[in-house]
C-alpha positions in Angstrom: 83.7 221.4 39.3 84.8 221.4 35.7 84.9 218.8 33.5 83.0 215.9 36.0 86.1 217.0 38.5 85.7 218.0 42.3 87.8 220.8 42.9 88.3 222.0 46.1 86.6 225.7 46.3 87.6 228.2 48.9 86.8 227.0 53.4 89.8 227.0 55.4 92.7 224.3 56.6 93.5 223.0 60.0 95.7 220.2 61.3 94.7 218.2 63.9 96.7 215.4 66.2 95.1 212.7 67.8 93.6 209.0 68.0 91.4 208.7 64.9 88.6 206.8 67.0 88.9 210.3 68.8 88.0 212.5 66.0 85.1 213.4 66.4 86.0 215.0 70.3 88.7 216.5 69.0 87.8 218.6 65.6 88.0 222.5 66.7 83.9 223.8 65.3 81.0 222.9 66.0 79.5 219.2 63.6 75.9 220.6 63.6 74.7 221.0 60.3 77.9 219.4 58.9 78.5 216.3 56.4 81.9 215.1 57.0 83.7 212.8 53.7 87.6 211.5 54.0 90.2 209.8 51.8 93.7 209.0 51.3 96.3 211.1 50.9 97.1 209.6 48.2 93.5 208.9 46.7 91.5 211.9 44.3 88.7 213.6 45.3 86.3 211.7 43.6 87.3 209.1 46.0 85.5 210.9 48.6 83.6 209.1 51.5 80.8 209.3 54.0 81.6 209.7 57.5 79.6 208.4 60.3 81.1 207.7 64.0 80.5 203.4 64.7 79.8 203.4 60.6 81.6 200.5 58.5 83.4 204.0 56.7 84.5 205.4 59.6 86.2 201.7 60.7 87.8 201.3 57.7 89.2 205.4 58.6 90.1 203.5 62.1 92.7 200.6 60.5 94.0 203.2 57.4 94.7 206.2 59.9 97.3 203.4 61.0 99.2 202.8 58.3 99.3 206.0 56.4 99.8 208.0 60.1 97.3 211.4 58.0 93.2 211.4 56.7 91.9 214.6 54.7 88.5 214.9 56.8 86.2 217.5 54.3 83.2 219.6 55.9 80.4 221.2 54.2 76.9 222.0 55.9 74.2 220.5 54.6 71.0 222.3 52.9 68.4 221.3 54.8 70.2 222.5 58.3 71.0 225.9 56.2 67.3 227.0 55.7 66.5 230.2 54.1 70.4 231.7 55.4 72.3 229.1 53.6 70.4 228.5 50.0 72.7 228.5 47.5 71.6 229.2 44.0 73.0 226.1 41.6 74.0 223.6 44.0 73.8 220.2 43.7 74.5 217.9 46.4 76.1 214.9 44.1 78.6 217.4 41.9 78.0 221.1 42.5 79.0 221.9 45.7 81.9 223.4 47.4 83.8 221.4 49.4 84.1 221.9 52.6 84.2 224.9 55.1 87.0 223.5 56.9 89.4 220.4 56.4 91.7 219.4 59.0 94.4 217.0 58.5 95.3 214.6 61.4 99.3 215.5 61.9 99.6 217.7 64.6 98.6 221.6 66.3 96.4 223.8 64.2 99.2 226.1 62.5 96.1 229.3 60.8 95.0 230.0 64.9 98.5 230.3 66.0 97.0 233.7 67.4 94.7 231.9 69.4 91.4 233.1 67.2 88.6 230.6 67.0 87.4 230.6 63.3 83.8 231.5 64.5 85.0 235.2 65.5 83.8 238.2 64.1 86.1 238.4 61.5 85.2 235.3 60.0 81.7 236.4 59.8 83.2 239.5 57.8 84.9 237.7 56.0 82.0 234.6 55.4 79.7 237.7 54.7 82.7 239.1 52.1 82.2 235.6 50.2 78.2 236.6 49.8 77.1 234.0 52.5 74.6 235.2 55.6 75.9 234.2 59.0 73.0 231.9 60.2 72.7 233.0 64.6 72.0 230.1 66.4 69.6 231.4 69.7 70.6 231.4 73.0 69.0 227.4 73.3 70.3 226.4 70.5 73.8 227.3 71.5 73.3 225.3 75.0 72.3 222.4 72.6 75.2 223.0 69.6 77.7 222.8 73.1 76.7 219.9 74.4 75.7 218.2 70.9 79.3 218.7 69.9 81.1 217.2 72.6 78.8 213.4 72.1 81.2 210.6 71.9 80.6 207.1 70.9 79.5 205.2 73.9 82.2 202.7 74.8 80.7 199.0 75.0 80.3 197.9 79.5 82.3 194.4 78.7 82.5 193.8 82.6 79.1 192.9 83.0 79.3 193.1 86.8 80.8 196.3 87.5 77.7 198.7 87.1 78.3 202.3 85.2 79.4 205.7 88.0 76.5 207.5 87.1 73.9 204.3 86.9 71.8 203.9 89.4 74.2 205.1 92.7 75.2 208.4 91.2 75.8 209.6 94.9 78.1 207.2 95.6 81.6 206.9 93.2 82.7 203.3 92.3 86.4 203.0 91.3 87.8 200.1 89.9 90.0 198.7 91.9 93.4 199.3 90.9 95.6 196.2 92.8 97.3 192.5 92.3 94.1 190.4 91.9 95.2 187.5 93.3 96.1 184.2 90.4 95.6 181.1 91.5 97.9 178.6 90.9 100.8 181.4 92.0 101.4 180.1 95.5 102.4 184.4 95.7 101.6 186.0 98.5 101.8 190.3 98.4 100.5 193.0 100.1 97.3 195.0 98.9 96.4 191.9 97.1 93.3 191.8 96.9 90.7 188.5 97.3 86.9 188.6 96.0 86.2 186.2 99.0 87.8 185.3 102.9 88.1 182.0 101.3 90.0 182.3 98.6 92.3 184.2 101.1 92.4 181.1 102.4 93.6 179.2 100.1 96.1 181.9 98.7 98.1 181.0 101.8 97.4 176.8 101.4 98.6 177.3 98.2 101.7 180.1 99.7 102.3 177.2 101.9 102.4 174.1 100.0 104.9 175.5 97.3 107.5 177.3 99.4 107.5 174.3 102.4 106.7 176.2 105.6 104.4 175.3 108.6 101.8 178.3 108.4 98.8 178.5 110.5 96.3 180.2 110.7 96.0 182.6 113.5 92.2 184.1 113.4 89.0 183.2 110.8 86.1 185.0 110.4 84.3 186.6 107.7 85.6 190.2 107.4 89.3 190.1 108.5 91.7 186.9 108.8 95.7 186.5 110.1 98.1 184.3 109.4 100.7 183.3 111.8 103.9 180.8 110.7 103.8 177.5 112.9 107.5 177.8 114.3 107.2 179.6 118.1 109.4 183.5 118.0 108.9 184.0 113.4 108.2 187.4 112.4 106.0 185.8 108.6 103.0 186.8 109.6 100.1 188.1 107.0 96.6 189.9 108.0 94.2 190.6 105.0 90.7 192.4 105.7 87.2 194.1 104.8 88.2 197.8 101.9 85.2 199.2 101.4 86.3 201.3 98.6 86.9 198.1 96.2 84.5 196.3 97.6 87.0 193.3 98.2 89.2 192.3 100.9 92.8 193.2 100.8 96.3 191.7 102.6 97.1 194.9 105.0 100.0 193.4 106.7 102.3 191.2 105.4 105.7 190.0 106.9 107.3 188.0 104.0 110.4 187.2 105.6 110.7 183.7 107.9 113.3 183.9 111.0 113.1 180.1 111.4 113.7 177.0 109.7 111.6 174.2 107.7 110.5 171.7 110.0 109.0 169.8 107.3 106.0 169.9 109.2 102.4 172.7 107.7 99.4 172.9 110.4 97.2 174.0 107.6 97.7 171.1 106.1 94.5 169.9 107.4 92.1 166.9 106.2 90.1 169.0 103.8 92.7 170.2 102.1 94.2 166.3 101.4 90.9 165.1 100.4 90.7 168.0 97.9 94.1 167.2 96.7 93.5 163.4 96.2 90.0 163.0 95.4 90.3 163.0 92.0 93.0 160.3 92.0 90.7 158.0 94.5 88.3 157.9 91.4 90.5 156.6 89.5 92.4 154.1 92.3 90.1 154.0 95.2 92.4 151.6 96.9 95.4 154.2 97.4 96.5 153.6 100.3 97.5 156.3 103.2 101.0 156.0 103.1 100.9 156.6 99.5 99.1 159.7 99.6 102.2 160.7 102.4 104.5 160.1 100.7 103.1 161.7 97.3 102.5 164.8 99.3 106.3 164.7 101.0 107.6 164.5 97.0 105.1 167.0 95.9 105.4 170.1 97.9 108.1 168.9 101.5 105.7 168.8 104.2 105.0 165.4 105.6 101.4 165.0 107.4 100.5 162.2 109.5 99.2 159.3 108.7 96.3 159.9 110.3 95.2 162.5 108.6 96.1 160.7 105.1 93.9 158.2 106.7 91.2 160.6 107.5 91.0 162.6 104.1 90.6 159.6 101.9 87.7 158.2 104.1 86.4 161.3 103.8 86.8 161.7 99.9 85.7 158.2 99.7 82.1 159.8 101.3 82.3 162.3 98.9 82.8 159.9 95.9 79.6 158.3 97.7 77.5 160.3 97.3 79.0 161.5 93.5 77.7 158.6 92.6 74.5 158.7 94.2 73.5 161.8 92.8 74.3 160.3 89.3 70.7 158.6 89.1 69.0 161.7 89.8 69.5 162.7 86.1 69.4 159.9 84.3 66.1 160.2 82.7 67.1 163.8 81.6 70.1 162.3 80.2 67.6 159.3 78.3 65.7 163.1 76.9 68.9 164.1 76.3 70.6 161.2 73.7 67.1 161.7 72.1 67.3 164.7 71.1 70.8 165.1 69.9 70.2 161.4 68.1 66.4 161.2 66.7 65.7 157.8 65.7 68.1 156.5 68.4 66.2 153.9 71.4 67.8 154.9 75.1 65.7 153.2 77.5 65.3 153.5 81.3 63.4 150.6 82.7 62.5 151.3 87.0 60.8 149.7 89.5 59.8 149.8 92.8 61.3 149.1 96.2 59.9 148.3 99.4 59.6 151.1 100.7 57.9 152.7 98.0 60.1 155.1 95.9 61.2 154.4 92.9 64.5 153.4 92.0 67.1 152.1 88.8 66.6 149.6 87.6 68.4 149.1 84.2 69.2 150.6 80.9 69.9 150.3 76.9 70.4 152.5 74.4 71.1 152.4 70.6 72.7 155.0 68.6 70.4 155.6 65.4 74.3 156.5 63.0 76.0 153.0 64.7 72.5 150.7 63.8 71.9 151.5 60.5 75.7 151.6 59.8 75.9 148.1 60.9 72.8 147.1 59.0 73.3 148.4 55.8 77.2 147.8 55.8 78.8 145.5 58.3 78.8 141.5 58.1 75.9 139.7 59.9 77.5 138.5 63.1 78.1 140.6 65.9 79.2 139.3 69.3 76.9 140.2 72.9 79.1 140.2 76.7 78.2 140.9 79.7 81.5 142.1 82.9 81.2 144.2 86.1 80.7 147.8 86.6 84.4 148.8 89.1 82.3 151.5 90.4 80.3 151.7 94.5 76.8 151.0 92.8 78.4 148.0 90.9 76.1 146.2 88.5 77.3 144.6 85.0 77.8 146.1 81.3 76.3 144.3 78.5 77.7 145.3 75.0 77.0 143.9 71.3 80.0 144.9 68.9 80.6 143.7 66.0 83.2 143.4 62.5 83.7 146.1 60.3 85.7 145.4 56.7 89.0 145.0 58.2 88.0 142.7 60.9 88.0 145.5 63.9 85.7 145.8 67.0 82.5 147.9 66.1 80.2 148.6 69.3 76.8 149.5 68.5 74.5 148.1 71.2 75.3 148.7 75.4 72.5 148.0 78.3 73.5 148.2 82.2 71.6 146.0 84.3 71.9 144.7 87.5 72.4 141.9 87.6 74.1 138.7 85.0 70.5 136.3 84.5 67.9 135.4 82.2 65.7 137.8 82.6 68.0 141.0 82.1 69.4 139.3 79.1 66.0 138.4 77.9 65.8 142.3 77.6 69.0 142.7 76.0 68.0 140.5 73.5 64.9 141.7 72.3 65.5 145.0 72.3 68.7 144.6 69.9 66.3 141.9 67.7 63.8 145.2 67.0 66.6 147.6 66.3 68.7 145.5 63.9 65.2 143.6 62.3 66.9 140.1 63.2 63.1 138.4 63.0 63.7 134.9 64.1 67.9 134.6 63.8 67.6 133.4 59.6 71.0 134.4 58.3 73.0 135.6 61.4 75.5 134.7 63.7 75.8 136.4 67.6 79.1 134.6 70.1 79.0 134.0 73.2 80.3 132.6 76.3 78.1 129.6 77.9 76.7 131.7 80.3 73.0 130.4 81.1 70.9 133.4 81.4 72.3 134.9 78.1 71.6 130.6 75.7 68.2 130.5 77.3 67.3 134.2 76.2 68.7 133.7 73.0 67.1 130.0 72.2 63.8 131.5 72.7 63.8 135.4 71.1 66.3 134.0 67.9 65.4 130.1 67.4 67.0 130.4 63.7 70.3 131.6 64.4 73.6 130.6 64.1 75.1 130.7 67.7 78.5 130.3 67.9 80.3 129.0 71.3 83.9 130.7 72.8 86.1 128.0 72.4 88.5 129.8 74.5 85.5 129.3 77.5 85.1 126.0 77.1 89.5 125.1 76.9 89.4 127.1 80.2 86.9 125.1 81.7 88.5 121.4 80.3 91.5 121.9 81.6 91.0 123.7 85.3 89.0 120.1 85.8 91.8 117.9 83.7 95.0 119.8 85.2 98.8 118.7 84.0 97.6 117.8 80.3 100.5 119.3 78.7 99.6 118.4 74.9 95.6 118.9 76.0 96.3 123.3 74.7 97.8 122.2 71.2 94.8 118.8 70.4 92.2 120.7 71.3 92.6 123.8 69.2 93.3 121.1 66.8 90.3 120.4 66.7 89.0 123.9 66.5 90.8 125.4 63.6 89.3 122.9 61.3 87.6 123.6 58.3 85.6 120.4 57.3 84.5 117.9 58.5 87.6 115.6 56.9 90.1 117.1 59.6 87.8 117.9 62.5 87.0 113.6 62.1 90.8 113.5 62.6 91.5 115.5 65.3 88.8 114.9 67.2 89.7 110.9 67.3 94.0 111.7 67.8 92.2 113.8 71.1 90.3 111.0 72.2 93.3 108.9 72.1 95.4 111.2 74.6 93.0 111.3 76.8 89.8 110.2 77.0 88.4 112.4 80.0 89.0 114.9 78.0 87.6 113.5 75.4 83.9 113.3 76.8 84.1 116.3 78.7 84.3 117.9 75.4 82.0 116.4 73.6 79.9 117.0 76.8 80.4 120.2 75.9 78.4 119.9 71.7 82.0 120.8 70.5 80.0 121.7 66.7 78.9 125.2 68.2 82.8 125.7 68.3 84.7 124.2 65.8 85.5 126.0 62.7 83.8 122.8 60.9 80.0 123.1 61.1 80.3 127.3 60.7 78.1 128.9 58.0 79.9 130.6 55.1 77.2 134.1 55.2 78.7 136.0 57.5 82.1 135.2 56.1 83.5 135.7 59.5 85.7 132.4 60.8 86.3 133.8 64.5 85.5 130.5 66.6 86.2 132.8 69.7 84.9 135.6 71.3 87.7 137.6 72.0 86.7 140.6 70.2 83.8 141.2 72.4 86.9 141.1 75.5 89.3 143.3 73.9 86.0 145.7 73.9 85.5 144.8 77.4 88.8 145.4 78.4 89.4 149.2 77.0 86.6 149.7 79.3 88.3 149.4 81.9 88.6 153.1 82.8 84.9 153.3 82.1 83.7 151.0 84.4 85.4 152.9 87.3 83.2 155.4 86.7 79.7 157.4 88.0 77.3 155.5 85.7 76.5 158.8 83.6 80.3 159.0 83.6 80.8 155.6 82.5 78.5 156.7 79.5 79.2 158.8 78.6 83.1 157.6 79.1 81.8 154.9 76.0 80.2 157.5 74.0 83.1 159.0 73.6 85.2 156.7 72.2 83.1 155.1 70.4 83.3 159.1 68.6 86.9 159.4 69.0 87.0 155.8 67.4 85.1 156.2 64.5 87.0 159.9 63.7 90.2 158.3 64.0 89.1 155.4 61.4 87.7 157.4 59.1 90.8 158.9 58.3 92.5 155.2 58.3 89.9 154.6 55.0 90.6 158.1 53.0 94.0 157.5 53.6 93.6 154.0 51.7 94.4 153.4 48.5 94.3 149.9 48.0 91.1 147.9 47.2 90.6 145.9 49.6 90.5 146.5 54.0 94.4 145.4 55.2 93.6 142.4 56.8 93.2 141.0 53.3 96.9 142.2 52.6 98.3 139.8 55.6 95.8 137.3 54.8 97.1 136.8 51.5 100.5 137.5 52.5 100.7 134.7 55.3 98.6 132.3 52.5 101.2 132.8 49.9 104.0 130.8 51.9 103.1 127.6 51.3 102.1 128.1 47.2 105.2 126.8 46.5 104.9 123.5 48.0 101.6 123.1 45.9 100.5 121.5 41.9 97.7 122.7 39.9 95.8 120.5 37.3 93.8 122.3 35.1 90.4 120.1 34.7 86.7 121.8 33.3 86.6 125.9 32.7 86.7 127.6 35.9 87.7 124.3 37.6 91.0 122.8 38.8 92.6 120.0 41.1 95.1 121.3 43.4 97.7 119.1 45.2 98.7 119.9 48.6 100.8 117.7 50.9 99.2 114.3 49.6 95.8 115.0 48.5 94.0 117.0 46.4 91.4 119.6 46.7 89.0 121.2 44.8 88.5 124.9 43.7 85.9 126.2 41.9 87.2 129.6 41.2 83.3 130.6 39.2 81.6 129.9 42.9 85.1 131.0 44.7 84.9 127.8 46.7 87.4 124.9 47.8 87.0 122.0 49.6 89.4 123.0 52.5 86.8 125.3 52.6 88.6 128.1 54.6 87.9 130.5 50.6 83.8 129.6 51.8 83.6 130.6 55.2 86.7 133.7 55.4 85.8 135.4 51.6 89.8 135.5 51.4 91.5 133.1 48.7 92.8 130.3 50.0 96.4 128.8 48.8 94.6 126.4 47.1 93.3 129.3 45.1 96.3 131.9 45.3 98.0 128.9 43.2 95.6 128.5 41.0 95.9 132.6 39.8 99.9 132.0 40.2 99.6 129.6 37.2 96.6 131.4 35.4 98.1 135.5 36.3 96.6 136.5 32.9 92.8 135.0 33.3 92.6 135.8 37.4 93.6 137.8 40.0 93.1 138.2 43.1 91.6 141.2 44.0 88.4 139.8 42.0 88.4 136.4 44.5 87.8 138.3 47.2 84.5 139.0 49.1 82.8 142.5 48.4 82.3 142.2 52.2 86.5 143.3 52.3 86.0 145.7 49.6 87.4 150.0 50.6 84.7 151.8 49.9 82.7 149.6 52.2 85.3 150.1 54.8 85.1 153.8 54.4 80.9 153.4 53.7 81.2 151.6 57.7 82.3 155.3 58.8 80.9 157.7 57.5 78.0 158.9 59.9 78.8 159.0 64.1 77.2 159.8 67.0 75.3 163.3 67.5 77.5 165.4 69.7 75.5 165.3 73.0 75.5 168.3 76.0 77.3 168.8 79.2 74.9 168.0 82.2 74.5 172.1 83.5 72.5 171.7 79.0 70.0 168.8 79.6 66.8 169.9 80.4 64.4 168.5 83.2 62.1 165.6 82.2 59.6 166.6 84.5 59.3 162.7 86.0 59.7 161.6 89.3 64.2 161.1 90.4 65.6 157.9 90.4 67.2 157.1 93.1 69.9 155.0 93.6 69.8 150.8 93.2 69.9 149.0 97.1 73.2 147.5 97.0 74.2 144.5 99.9 77.5 145.3 101.6 80.3 143.2 100.6 81.9 141.4 103.6 85.5 140.3 103.5 88.1 141.2 102.3 88.6 144.3 99.9 89.8 143.5 96.6 91.4 145.9 93.7 87.8 147.6 91.4 90.2 148.0 89.0 91.6 143.8 88.4 90.1 141.4 87.0 89.9 138.6 89.1 92.0 136.3 86.6 91.4 132.1 85.5 92.2 129.3 87.3 94.8 128.5 84.7 95.7 132.3 83.4 99.4 133.5 84.1 99.8 137.6 83.6 103.3 137.8 81.2 106.1 139.5 82.1 108.8 139.2 80.3 110.5 136.4 78.7 111.4 134.8 82.0 109.9 131.5 83.5 108.1 132.4 87.1 106.2 130.8 89.4 104.2 134.3 89.9 100.0 133.5 89.6 101.0 129.6 89.3 98.2 127.8 91.1 99.2 126.1 94.2 99.2 122.0 94.0 99.9 119.2 95.9 102.9 117.1 95.6 101.5 114.3 97.1 98.2 114.0 95.6 99.0 116.3 92.3 95.5 118.4 93.0 95.3 122.4 92.6 94.3 124.3 95.6 95.9 122.5 98.8 98.7 121.2 99.7 100.8 118.8 101.6 99.8 119.1 105.0 96.2 119.9 104.3 95.7 117.5 102.2 91.9 114.8 102.0 92.8 112.1 100.2 94.5 109.0 101.6 96.5 106.7 101.0 99.5 108.9 99.5 102.6 108.8 101.8 103.4 111.4 104.2 106.1 113.2 103.0 107.0 116.0 105.8 108.3 119.7 104.3 112.1 120.2 106.1 111.8 122.7 108.7 114.2 125.8 108.2 117.1 126.2 108.6 117.5 129.3 111.6 119.6 132.3 111.6 121.2 132.7 115.2 124.0 135.3 116.0 127.3 133.6 117.0 126.8 131.4 120.0 123.8 131.8 120.8 121.2 129.2 122.0 118.1 128.4 119.3 115.2 129.6 122.0 112.6 127.7 119.7 111.4 124.3 122.3 112.4 121.2 121.1 109.0 119.0 119.7 107.6 118.1 116.6 107.1 121.3 114.6 110.5 122.6 116.5 114.4 121.8 116.2 115.5 119.0 116.4 116.4 117.4 119.7 120.6 117.3 120.1 122.4 114.1 121.1 122.3 112.5 124.4 124.8 112.4 126.7 126.0 109.5 128.1 126.1 109.3 132.1 130.0 109.3 131.9 130.3 111.7 129.2 128.1 114.3 131.8 130.2 113.3 135.0 133.8 114.6 132.7 132.1 116.8 131.6 131.3 118.4 134.8 134.2 117.8 136.6 136.2 119.5 133.6 134.0 122.4 134.4 134.2 122.5 137.9 131.0 123.6 139.7 128.2 124.7 138.2 127.7 128.3 137.6 125.0 129.7 135.5 125.9 130.7 132.1 124.3 132.7 129.0 123.2 129.8 127.5 120.9 128.6 130.3 117.2 128.4 129.9 116.0 132.4 129.5 114.0 134.1 132.3 110.4 136.0 131.4 111.0 139.3 129.7 114.4 137.7 128.1 112.6 135.9 125.6 112.0 139.7 123.5 115.8 139.7 122.2 115.6 136.0 121.4 112.3 136.3 119.6 114.3 139.1 117.5 117.4 138.1 116.7 115.4 134.7 115.8 113.0 136.2 113.7 
């Protein structure tokens, strides 16, 4: 060292060609008592870094070697290891050390040892003595230790935890890694020396091969140690044989004749009922009414093989039995599911209610969940209005789903509570309403609004638990019931909805009088259902919502169509995850929205502005205006944000009269300042900040330690099975299939009396003239007589011939002979009937 500069002094150099990570194994010198440094070729000696295998510097050296292709290694003897033999005066560990006994460069071979001599020879020792160094001679024991230590290398981590190292517990047995190709599920390939984990895996491979190629394969031998499959067509040489191989502890294909000497016949003997069951079990979960003939056709289209109809029928039956077992198994984990929801969503309300059946077994009765994130969001940021409704679960376990759905700032659905009950009755609705009352803090219901249908149990529960709440009845259900009792009233729809859509009492009375004038019976039926509960003229303005329908609850039930057909826990999990996805999607949408208010506000204002040009404004006191609309004046109070039409009061969005005032006074008023704060974008964003906490999968749930539940007893439905995936449409509902008028889905009416649900032949009403239906024209072959007997419901009798006509015809025809047109004998009727049909 001179002037604080490190220099290389003495020693010898070697070149070593090796991998960076194998450096310590390839060094030609002993590592005992050595300190090792390294640097890159372009670096100075001051940048030397200490080097030990497995450290951070070692990893950096290995990474740098990929780019520089050369690393300079310096070695020096450690003073602590030299003892009295290698002590040198004036030597300092940091600055006065002589760099290295060896310089090793990872480039090639050792050029300084071309004669094959090692550095530790006598010549090397003499050189060290000439330099003033005393060589440390190791004893025999230390030499043996040094020999082993010099060959030490960092252990490789055994990533394959299923493969025990060869020198572990079984030292006497040598286990080799499998050098053969493993079977890849889904490949549909078989080849010689292919290995499998089990005989069952080999069976799956043969099935995939047969289906992929459309070959007729059958198993000839099946056992725990060996298995064999042959071609199902005689005299074909195709054959595969698999047996256990001890050397690799796996099953191996040892014989494989891969060429077929036959033609495909469209059959496959290996395609059993179990195989078909495994193919369609997922599809049958979604569509239990999938017909065997459809299964048969799909298999033929996919694999070019045709199973029998009986195979598909039995496979479907077996799959449905497995699905039924899965449905029942879900109930045994309901308490574990409850604890998992509570653990991942603190302060949430999750309850499982059970009952004891006649046998004394605890069975499932009902389930309720309301997550804290949704509950707190609704209480803090949503309008005080929600809808409640029930719908059927379509799984084999049956039951009904009850849900509470609110409105967000954009008037979109916001579900926040669910319940599963066995029957929709007064007791189940009371249980559900009590939970909502406690979670939402509804008290006696004052200041809140609920929308529902007129289900008797629901009405009883709301009146008992929330006596002061504003209870709106769904107008669509009322209209459907009235139309069912009063068919063939074309103007009923228009006049009914005019009454419902009336925003003030004056319009309500006018429209109600028109309905009474149109049909007094309809008027009486409407008044018996208390129209004040479904008309906007009598709604309170606290909720800033004009909804007279429960359509947002119906819409939410429609989104759960597939979830309602799943087993219970899967159904609840699907609802939970759909809610999380809805919140995540709308969170992104709200963050991108830059306007002051939500999208609904812009749409409503744009619709109201279309009629502004026909209005006229007269100014009164400050903030008061009189707006003329169709010859009628409306008082508008801009300070209180009210209008005589009550539309602004009820919705919270300026009506056409207020917008006309803004149009005439643009410097004084702005549209944005007249909208209710419930529609602010900031409020919309706050509604989707919080969400439901993530829940672990079923295998991670801890056992509650309580008694497991059994599935509730359900009565077997008698009669014809109906499609559980389809909602039974109302009496007056017709499917909308395109724009073409069609009679599909319409109710059948009697053309004699005009009533529904029967035809003229079965009309029970007397005193109405009977009009028989004209008979259908028979489609017979040319020259063939109608074989139907002559009668009231058969063909019309032919005109009888007179005696003279009969005699003349016999004289012309000669003696009577049997003809083909004579009455058929027994046995010939089948041919005539087949032609007639």
